[in-house]
C-alpha positions as CSV (number, residue, x, y, z in Angstrom):
1,Q,-10.6,4.4,-14.3
2,V,-9.8,3.0,-10.9
3,N,-10.8,4.7,-7.7
4,L,-8.9,3.8,-4.5
5,V,-10.1,4.6,-1.1
6,E,-7.8,4.1,1.9
7,S,-9.0,3.6,5.4
8,G,-7.6,2.6,8.8
9,G,-5.2,5.3,9.7
10,G,-5.0,6.9,13.1
11,S,-2.9,7.8,16.1
12,V,-1.1,5.1,18.0
13,Q,1.7,4.7,20.5
14,A,5.0,3.2,19.5
15,G,5.1,-0.5,19.4
16,R,1.4,-0.9,18.5
17,S,-0.1,-2.0,15.3
18,L,-2.4,-0.6,12.6
19,K,-4.1,-2.2,9.6
20,L,-4.7,0.0,6.5
21,S,-7.2,-1.1,3.9
22,C,-7.3,0.1,0.2
23,Q,-10.7,-0.4,-1.5
24,L,-10.6,-0.7,-5.3
25,T,-13.7,0.4,-7.0
26,E,-13.5,-1.4,-10.3
27,R,-15.3,-4.5,-11.2
28,D,-12.1,-6.2,-12.4
29,S,-9.2,-5.3,-10.3
30,T,-7.1,-8.4,-11.1
31,L,-4.6,-7.0,-13.4
32,Y,-3.2,-4.3,-11.2
33,C,-0.1,-3.8,-9.0
34,I,-1.4,-2.2,-5.8
35,G,1.4,-0.3,-4.1
36,W,1.6,1.2,-0.7
37,F,3.6,4.3,-0.4
38,R,4.2,6.9,2.5
39,Q,5.2,10.4,2.7
40,A,6.2,12.3,5.8
41,P,6.4,16.1,5.8
42,G,9.4,17.5,4.1
43,K,10.4,14.1,2.7
44,E,10.0,12.2,-0.6
45,R,7.3,9.6,-1.1
46,E,8.7,6.2,-0.4
47,A,7.5,2.7,-1.3
48,V,6.4,0.3,1.5
49,A,5.1,-2.8,-0.4
50,T,3.5,-3.9,-3.6
51,T,1.0,-6.6,-4.3
52,Y,0.0,-8.1,-7.6
53,F,-3.7,-8.4,-7.2
54,A,-4.2,-11.4,-9.5
55,D,-2.2,-13.8,-7.4
56,G,-1.2,-12.0,-4.3
57,T,2.5,-11.9,-5.1
58,T,4.0,-9.3,-2.8
59,F,7.2,-7.4,-2.6
60,Y,8.4,-5.4,0.3
61,D,10.6,-2.3,0.3
62,D,13.3,-1.6,2.9
63,S,11.2,1.1,4.6
64,M,9.2,-1.1,6.7
65,K,10.4,-4.6,5.8
66,G,9.8,-7.2,8.5
67,R,7.1,-5.2,10.2
68,V,4.5,-5.1,7.5
69,T,2.4,-7.6,5.6
70,S,0.4,-6.7,2.5
71,S,-2.4,-9.0,1.4
72,R,-5.3,-9.0,-0.9
73,D,-8.9,-10.0,-0.5
74,P,-10.4,-10.6,-3.9
75,T,-13.9,-11.1,-2.5
76,K,-13.9,-7.6,-1.1
77,G,-11.8,-6.0,-3.8
78,E,-9.3,-4.7,-1.4
79,V,-5.7,-4.8,-0.4
80,N,-4.7,-4.5,3.3
81,L,-1.4,-3.4,5.0
82,Q,-0.8,-4.8,8.4
83,M,1.8,-2.7,10.2
84,N,3.3,-4.0,13.4
85,R,5.8,-2.6,16.0
86,L,5.2,0.9,14.7
87,K,7.8,3.6,15.4
88,P,7.5,7.5,15.6
89,E,9.5,7.6,12.3
90,D,6.6,5.7,10.6
91,T,4.5,8.8,11.0
92,A,3.3,9.9,7.5
93,M,0.5,10.0,5.1
94,Y,0.0,6.5,3.6
95,Y,-1.3,6.1,0.1
96,C,-2.2,3.1,-2.1
97,A,-1.8,3.3,-5.8
98,A,-2.7,1.1,-8.8
99,L,-0.7,0.3,-12.0
100,R,-2.3,-1.6,-14.7
101,V,-0.4,-4.8,-15.7
102,G,-0.5,-6.3,-19.2
103,V,-2.4,-9.6,-19.6
104,F,0.9,-11.4,-20.4
105,Q,2.8,-10.0,-17.5
106,T,3.4,-11.8,-14.3
107,G,3.6,-10.6,-10.7
108,T,7.3,-9.9,-11.0
109,Y,6.2,-6.9,-13.2
110,C,5.1,-5.2,-9.9
111,R,8.5,-5.4,-8.3
112,Q,10.2,-2.1,-7.3
113,K,8.1,0.1,-9.5
114,P,8.6,3.8,-8.6
115,A,5.7,6.0,-7.5
116,R,5.8,7.8,-10.9
117,A,4.8,4.6,-12.6
118,Y,1.5,4.4,-10.8
119,T,-1.5,5.8,-12.6
120,Y,-4.2,5.9,-9.8
121,W,-3.9,7.1,-6.3
122,G,-6.1,7.2,-3.3
123,Q,-6.5,10.2,-1.1
124,G,-4.3,9.0,1.6
125,T,-4.8,8.1,5.3
126,Q,-2.7,9.6,8.1
127,V,-0.7,7.5,10.5
128,T,0.7,9.2,13.6
129,V,2.9,7.2,16.0
130,S,3.8,8.8,19.2
131,S,6.7,7.8,21.5
């Protein structure tokens, strides 16, 4: 069982930045893909970025590519999503999710995994960007 707790959401003006954090509450969070997803009202959940916690390998999806950086801090057991040059269309609930990786898998396993593949989800944190 992995519990995920997101934080860092809020309301900002377009062009500003926000940093989201996903805290993993498991002693050994190494063998997990940690994905960031977002969902706006009336829209499907879409992927933003995925980080393989063991070595920090990260993949970015098209939704925010070039404006986000996902990184992990093993000492804190967290993954952070730095979002820059935010736009009103980035307004959504942002979630982090965890997918267990087999011991013989590498970070490439985390690439382009759909939301339905993830087992554990946080409660989400709201990001609102005004024009």
